[in-house]
C-alpha positions, 0 to 999 in steps of 0.5 A: 344822178349829179355824181354819175354825171361827173363820173362820165364827164371824168372818164371822157376827159380822162380818155382825152376827150377834150384839149387837156391831157391828164396822165396822172401827174396831180397824183405823183408831182404833188405832195400826198399830204398838204399843209404839214405842221412841224412841231419841236420837241425840246430835250435839253442835251438830247438830240430829238428829231423833229415831229412832223404832224400833218393836219391837212388830212385829219381836217379833210377826214372830219369834213369827209365824215361830216359830208357822207358819214351820216347813212343811217337815214337809210335805215330809218327809211327802211324801217318805215317801208311796208315790209321793213325785213326785207327793206332794211336788209336792201337799204343796208347793202345800199350803203356800202354802194354809195359810199364805196362806188359813187362817192370814192370813185368820183373823188378819184376822178376829181384828184386826177383831173384838178390838182391839189394846189389850185387857187380856185378850190378855195378862192373861187368865185362864181361858177368856179368854186367846186372841183367838178366845175374846175375840171369842166371849166378847164376842158372848155365845155361851154355851159356844162359849169352851169348845168353842174351848178343847177345840179347841186342846188337841187342836191342841196335841196334834196339834203335839206329835206333829209335833214328834215325828216331825220331829226323828226323821227329822232324827236318822236323816238325820244317822245315815245321814250318820254324824254320829251313831251308825249304829243310830239310822238303823235302821227297823223293817218299816214304815219307822219309826225306832224308836231315833230316835223313842225318842230324841225322845220322851225328850227331849221329855218332859224339856222338858215340865218346864221350865215347872215351874221358876222359869226355864222362861219365860227357857229358852222364850225361848231356844228360841223364839229359836233355833227363829225364827232356824233357820226364817227361816235355813232358808228363806233357805238354800232360796232360795239353793240353789234359785238356784244349782241353776237356775244349775247347770242352765243351765250344763250345759244339762240339761232336768230340769224337762221330765222327767215328774213334775218339779215346778217353782215356778209363780212362780219365781223370784218366789217365792224372791226374796220368800222370800229378802227376808222371811228378811232382814227377819226377821234385821233384826226379831231384831237390832232386838229385841236392840238395842231391846228392848220396855219395856226397856234393851239388856243383854248378857243380853237381846242374847244372848237373841235372837241365841242362835240365830244364834250356834249356827247359826253356830258349828256350821256353822263347826265342821261346815266345819272338821271335815269340811274343806268349802269 
């Protein structure tokens, strides 16, 4: 609802509904990539041009995939519906709609309304810390910035509920596979995993106090790095699994997708190829940020702050294969 309100307000402002005039110059007068870092490659006796590495875009890409990349909860919720075969296909189609229309369209309007060099985007306080609020404040609409902030708080609470829901289902799945004690998989009469929900809620409550410590920002950056790496790794695994699954069907001459209520991707294999390519691009972005951080030089602490997610995924995957003797 908040995003739809932002889109409507942005259309009105772009149509010169208030005192400001927006003609797209924020897209043409400012550089497309900010925070570029020039890295000189020394070579004795050889004239080597400067290699320009823009680390602003990789950082934004990692934050973006952390914010909107975890859409798998829609499939999990569809799987728990009364008719999963019908609900899963409908929920899968919603992912492209949510990402392609609502989120990207709102970002385009914000980019047209607020210049990227506005100091309030990083140093704003009070009601002027959000780009959507900055656009409304510049338009001079009284009272609306506070309304948008209230909607944002409600949205954060909704995301918090999602963060309780999805990990509890993951814990139950791990318990069913005997990776955790079996009692965690127990559910009540309505199918709710109470033990998994209780564990998730307690851990989430403890994590809320991280911001009170002096190193809370560092821990948050670690969690963002872990989450970003897990999201694009997850999508890469989904793409590879889809390719291998279709190869297995062709090898056995099975017509699975001709069965009733079977859902298949409309743009297969293009959609999964794009997903795999974007996942590889995000991996490159992560390595660029680790090697050439914005406004700083490479350090061991900074390098592992970005790559800690990849290390955790690799170590735990290898440990899982060794412990359970899986090829």
